[in-house]
N, C-alpha and C positions, 0 to 999 in steps of 0.2 A: 504494500500500500504506500503510495507516494504522498509526501507531505508538501504543502504549498511553501514557496520560498519565504524567508523572513521578511516582514514589512520594513520599509525604509521610507524616508521622507526628506524633502528639502523645505526649509522654513525661510522664507524670503522677507527681509526688510524691503520697503518699497522705495522710499526716497533715497536716491544715490546709488541704488543697485539695479532696479528695473527701470526707473525713470530718473532724470536729472532735474529736480525742481529746487535745488539749493538756492539759486538766485531769486526765485519767487518767494521762498520762505524768508530769505534775508530782507527783501524789500518789504514784505508784509510785517515782519517783526519791527523793522526800523520805523515804519509809519505808525504802527500801533503804539510803540513805546514813546515815540516823539509826541504823540497826543497826550501822554502822561508826563511830559517833561523829562523823559529819560532818553539816554543815548543807547544805540545798539550798533556796534562796529564789527569789523571782520574778526577780531580776536574773540569777541563774544560768540559770534556765529560758529567759528571753527571749534570752539570749546564745547558748545552745547547742542550743536546740530545732532538730531537723533534722539534727544531727550524729550520727555513729556512736557507739555506746556506748564503744568503746575510746578514742576521742578525748576524749569527755566525762570519762571516769575519769582519763585522763592529766592533764587540766587540773585536776580537782577533788580528786583524791586524791594522785597522785604521778606525775611524768613517767616515773619508772622502774618503775611498777607492773608486776608480772609478768602473763604471759598467763593463768596459773592464777587469779590474783586477779581479773583482768578478767572471766573466764568465770564465776567464783563470784558476784561482785556483780551483774554484768549479768544473769546468769541469774535471780537473785532478783528483780531489778527487772522483768524481762519476764514472769515468772510472775505477779507481782502485777498487772501491767498487764492481762494476759489475764483474770485473775480479775475485775478491776474492769469490764472491757469486757463480760464475760459477764453480770455482775450488772446493769449499767446499760443495756446495749444500745447499738448504734451505728446511726445513720441517716446516709445520704449527705447532704452539704450541699445547700442549694437550688441547683438547676441542674445538679447532677452527673449525675443519671440522664438528663436531657434531652440533654446534650452527649455522653454515652457512647452514646446511640442515634443521634444525628444525625451525628456526625463520621465513623464508618465508612461511612455511606451516601454521604458526599461524598468518599470515597476515602482517608481517613486511616487508617493503621495505628495501633494503640493499644498502649502499654506502661506498666507501672508501673516507676518507677525510684526506689527508696526506700532510706533509711539503716536501715530496720528489718530485723530478722532474718526469715527466710522463714517461720518458724512463726507470727509475728505477722501477716504479710501474708495467709497462708492463712486464719487464723482470722477476720480482719476481712473479707476478701472473701467468705468463706462466710456470715458473719453479716449482711452487707448484701445478699447475693444478686448480687454483682458478679463472681463467680469467672470466668464465661465471657465477660466483656466485653473482655478484653485478649489481644493476640497474644503478649505476653511479659510476664513478671514478674521483675524483677531486684531482688535483696535485697542486704543488706550483705555476706553471705558470698561473693558472686560477684566482689567487687573488693577490692583490697588497700588502697586509699585512699578515704576518705569525702569527702563534700562539705566544703569548697568545691572540692576537686579534681573534675574532670569525669568521672572514670572510670565511675561508675554510669550516667550519661547516654550516654556513648559506647558502653558495653556494650549498653544498651537499643537504641540506634540500629543497632548491628551485628546484634542479634538480630532486629529487624524488617526488616533489609536496606534501610534508608533512610539516605542521606547526612546528616551532621549539619546541613548548611545547609538541608535540607528538613524539619527537625524543629522543633517548638514545644514548649518545656518549660513546665509549669505548676507554680508554686512559691509558697510562702507565707513562706519563710525566707530571710534574706540569704545564708546559705551556699549554699542551693540555687540562688538566682538567679545568684550568682557562678559556681557550677559549670556551669550551663547556658551562660552567656556564654563561659566558658573553653573549653567544648566546641564553640564556633562555632555555637551555636543561638540562635534567638529565644526570648524568655522572656515569659510572662504572669505577673504577680504578683497574688496574691489575698490576702484577709484584711484584718483591721482596720488593719494597717500597710502596706497595699499601696503607698501613695504614696511610702513611704520605701525601697522595696526596690531601686530602680534598674532595674526591668524595662522591657522595650520597650513593654509595654502593661499596664495594671493596672485592677483593679476590686475593690471590697470583696467581692463575691459573684459566683460563676460565672453566675448568672442575670441579672446586670447587663451582661454582655458582649454586644456586638452580634452578630448572626447571622454576619457575615463576619469576625469578629475573627481567627480562626485562618488563614483563607485570605489575608487581607491581609498578615499577618506573613510568610507563605511567599513571597508575591509580592515583598515588600520585599527578601527575601534574594537 
């Protein structure tokens, strides 16, 4: 009697891995915080990109900021982000569509595990035509702690019913790489700073990864 092969999964961050919306987020944060009399520069953006809005605002505005103020400022930022995205359009990064087609054919389950709110994720996935490409989509609202805590990745692994050790995380931010490792997962780092992320494997672009990149990381586990 043959048994089915062990399950495996890829857990994708969205911003900076499948799409490049860093500039849109930078502009939206800069404008939202300027309305509060606060500055937001490239150093802030590089240090906190990939973190949840509440964590960013506690760092930049006040550690004791109220939930109501977080909701107000973050809401303004996200509305502006969606406006900018709708105006400029969003295209998946090179290699994204090819991997999203190929990996399920090789037995991988697929999930989004993002620090973004669900409304943003739905808008971006719809705009890029990627809505049906994932078995699960986990947003910031579904976990109490953001990256670098592993909660969002652990929730995604649970949702696709794959043990963490059989999951590969794809990330472009230090907080996300650390979150994946803390969750007991292998991590692929991508983006212009990929070599500095401390991931198990890295490349500047998804289309530069070898065909067996994901399988080999699972085998190492």
